[in-house]
N, C-alpha and C positions, 0 to 999 in steps of 0.2 A: 530433395525436397523441396518445391517452390512456395515460398509464403509470401502471403501480401499482409502488411501490417497497416493499419488504419493509423496515423500519428508515427510514433516510432522514431521522434527525435527529445523526447524528453525520459526523462526518469525509468515506468516500466514499461512504456512501448520500448525505449533506447535501449533497455536490458534485454528485452526479448529480440531486437534485432542484432544485437550484438553478439548474441549468444547463439544466433541462426547461422551469422556470418562464420562463428569461429567452429563451426559443425559441417561446413563446407556449403552451406543449401543456398540456393539461388534467392534471394531477397529484395522484395520492391516494397518503399515504403511512401506511401501517399500521405502527406501532410499539407499543412496551409503554407509552409517556407519561412516562418519564424525563426529556425532555427536551421541549421545542417543538418541532412540525413547522413548517419554512420558512416564512414567512406566504407567503400565494396557494395553499398545499396544502391539501386536503379530508384530513383525518385522521380517520382511524381507529385505534382502540385493542383492543390484544390481545397475550398472552403465547403465544406458540408453543410454549413449552416444557411450557404447562399444559395440563391435560383442559378441552378446548373454548375453550381459547386459540385459534380461527383462525376461531371464531362471527363473529366483525364481520364477514369476509368473504364468509359464506355469502350468494349471492343476491344482493348487492350494487351490482352493474356489470359491465362489460365493458372491456376494456384492448387498445389494440394491443402492447403489451409488459409484463411484467413484469421488476424488476430486483431480485435478490435477494445481497444480499452476505455470509450466515450464512459464520460460520466455527465452529462447533459441531458437536453429531451430524447427522450425515448426515441421520437419519431425520427431521430438522425440516424440512430442504428437500424431502423426498421428501412428506411432509405436505400441504405449502404446494402443491406442483407439483402434487398429484395432483386437489387442490379446486380447481385454478385453468385445469387444460388446456383446459377448455371454454369458458374465457371470457377467455382471452388468447390474443393472435393468436403472439407469442415469449417465449420466456424465455430470459433473461440472467443466468446465475450468474458474478457476481466472485468468481473461482476466485485459485487464487496459480502461481509459477512449481515450488516447493516440491510439487505432485504428482510430478514428475520421477521415476523411480528414479535411488537414488543411488549413485554421483556424476555427475550428466549432463558430457560433456563439453562443454569451451568450444566454442562457436559452437551449441550446440545448438538444435535446431528445435521445433516441435510435433509432429513425428515420434517425439521421442524417448520410449521408453517409459514409461509409469508406474508411480508403486509399486504393488506388488501387496499384497493382502488386502485393498484396499477395500470396501464394502458399500453400496450404495443406502439400504439401511433401517437402518445400524448404530449405536448408540450411540456417543458419543463415544470415541474412541480417541488416537489421536496427529493434529498437525497435518496432515502429507501425507496421511493416510489420509484424513482427515477431508474435506478438501479434494477428492478424488478421488472420496468417495463420494457426495459432493453434488453434481459434476457427473454423476455415473452415474445419481444419482437424478432430477435434473433432462430429461436425456434420455431414460431411463424413461421420464417423464410427456409429455412436449411431442414425441419423437421428434427425431432427430439434425438435420432439415432445420430445426428449429423453434427448436434450443436454442443459444445462443452463449456459449463457455465462455472470459472474459477471464481469461487466465493471466497477472495481474499481475506483478510484483517490486516492490523498494521503492516504496513512495507516500510523499510528502510534501509538504508545501506546508500552508496556513493550514488551520486546524480541527485537525491532527493531534493524537490522542490515542494515540500508541505514545509519543512521547519524544525522538527520535531527532533530528533538527532544532533542536525547540526546547531540547535540550540543550546541543547545539555553539553557539546562538546567545547560552543566560544564560552559560554558561562563557568564550567570547571576549569576554561584556561585561564581563567582568568584570576583564580586563585582565589585564597580568603574561606572564610567560611561559606558556606554550600547550603541552602535549605535541601533536604536529601527525604523526600517522601516516603514514611515506612507504611510498613514495616521492611526493612529492608529484606527480607527473605521473602516477600508478597512476589508470586509466579506472574510472570507476563505472557503475553503468546505477540509473536511479531515473526515476520520472514525479510530476509535479506533477498532484496530485490533479483538479485542473480539467482539465486535459488529457485526464485516463484519462477523465472525465466525459461529455467534448466528443466523445472518441472513441466512445466506448459510444450515446452518443445519432443520430451520425451512422452507425451500423454496426446498429442500430436501422431507421432510414429506408433502409437499402440493403437491409434484409432478408439481411445477413451469418449464418451460421450456422458451426459447426465452433470449434475452438478457436484461439486466438492470444496469441502471449507478447506482452503488454503491460506495455513499459517503454519508458526512452528509449535509444537506440539507440546502440551502443557508440562511446565518445569523447566524446557529447556535453558530458559534464563529467568532471573529475577532480577527487581529493582534495584538490589545488591550489584549483582554480576554486571549488571548494566552500567551501572555508573563507576563503579571502581575499574571497568574495562576502560571508561570516558578519562579516569583520574590517571590512572597509569600510562595513556598515550599521549597525554598532554602536557605531562611533566609530574605529577605526584604533586603540586602545591597546594592543589585545594585541600580543605577541610571538609568529610561532607559530614553533614551534621543530622543525621538518622530522626525526624521529628514525627509523634503521634500522630495520625490522620486527624484526630480531633481538634487538634491543634491547628492544623492546617484549613480545615473546615469552617471550622469557628473564626478562625480570621479571615474569612471571605474569598478564600484562593480556590479560583476553580480549576477542576479536576480536568485533567487531558487539554486543556485551553492552553491557563496559566503554568501548569507544571507537564510539559508534553510526555506521554504514555501511561502516567500513572491516574488512578482512580481509586477510590479507597475500598478496600479490604470488605468481601459479604455486600456491598452494593449490588443492584440490578445495573449498572453502567460495568463492574467486573466482570459477572458472569458474560456479559455480551461480548465486551471489549478481549477477553483473558480467557474464556471458558468454551473455547469450540472444541469437539471432539473432531479431532483430525487422523482419524486411522484409516479411513477410507483412502485420505490422501497419500500415509507415509505407504500402505499398501501399495499404492500407485506406483512408487518410488521418488516421494518427497525426502530430499534430504538436507538437511540444515546446518550450514557452519556453524562453527562456536562464535559466541557471544563478540569475544576478543576479535577474530578475524574480520564481522563486520565493522564492530567500533575502529581498527585501527585504520580498515581501508576507507573507510569514510572520512577518517580524521584527513588520511594525506591527498583525498580529492579535495577535502574542504581549504587545507591548507594551499592549494598547486591555483585556488580562484580566489586568494587573498580573504579566505576566511568570511567569505560573504556567498550565502547559501542563495539560489534562486528560488525565488517565491511564486507559485502559482496565482493568476491574480483572483482568479474566483474563489479561494480560500484564504480563510483571516489569518493573519499572522501569531503567533504560537510565543507562549514566554512569560515570563513572570519581571514581573518592575523590579528594578532592584532596591528602592524604599521600600518597597511593600515586603521584600524579601529580609532585609535589614530589622524592619521592625518587628516582624514575628519571629527571629530569631533571639532580638534582645529581649522580648517579652515572654516569653517559653520554648521557642524552638529549641531541637536539640534533645529533647526527652528520651529519645529512645537511642541513647548513646550515641558515639562516632566511629570512623573508623578507626581502626589502629597508625 
């Protein structure tokens, strides 16, 4: 198979490239040159946001599939897709479950209505409309039968450049009492970036098209199994104090941003972020490794780079201020009990 990866030097794109190379595919990476392409891939450089930025792609090859993870202005996806529609067999756009109109109900499928107001050729607006506009741009250029829309949820794993799992690992590695957002059996959904990559490549081989919610099945992990795994791999010196959601919200702590991954049970946010129906992706081959493996591999990678994870400049930093954490723990945290 011949694969063109737009991006491919960081996180999700990098995982797709490494997985494709592992399968023996011929891989070309088009990127801005800010980070080296994975060894074994052909490298083409250009900035798709600049005038003439796609010149390196003009007339330089043909591919069985192109994979795009762009999350800015839909116009950039449109420009690349139009250039490549006659030279690539299939377009895979890594989108997001954020494209669904808010609030999606718990258990929503790919048939849930998308956000309104998105346009294929638009400039950057907001994340949901940008992702939906990019979906429209890919399908406009390649046709629905040659376009695969991978609507990913929370993505974690090695090379993460958003900071969610790295923050938890570093916080728990510091030890001491840790504000653990309860309940500990709260189901969460995420996908290991490597499982995402393998599913994408398998979908290309199968010739799949259309939208797929791409995140782990509900119940695959909980806040408890995630944070227990973090405690285990970092040495086990932390004391997880499981804290009632009401205490957390009452202290003004922002779910998801200050306590990454977590949103309160029964909320619209939990239904949207941890309530997707992924049966279609599972039927098409999605397999998810254990949470312990994802956490251990991410910790090994993080230690190898000095415990300072890369951070995308277009995403805000995540995590809870230590003083606020200590204050909440001192004034009512831990009411749900602690780990053994």
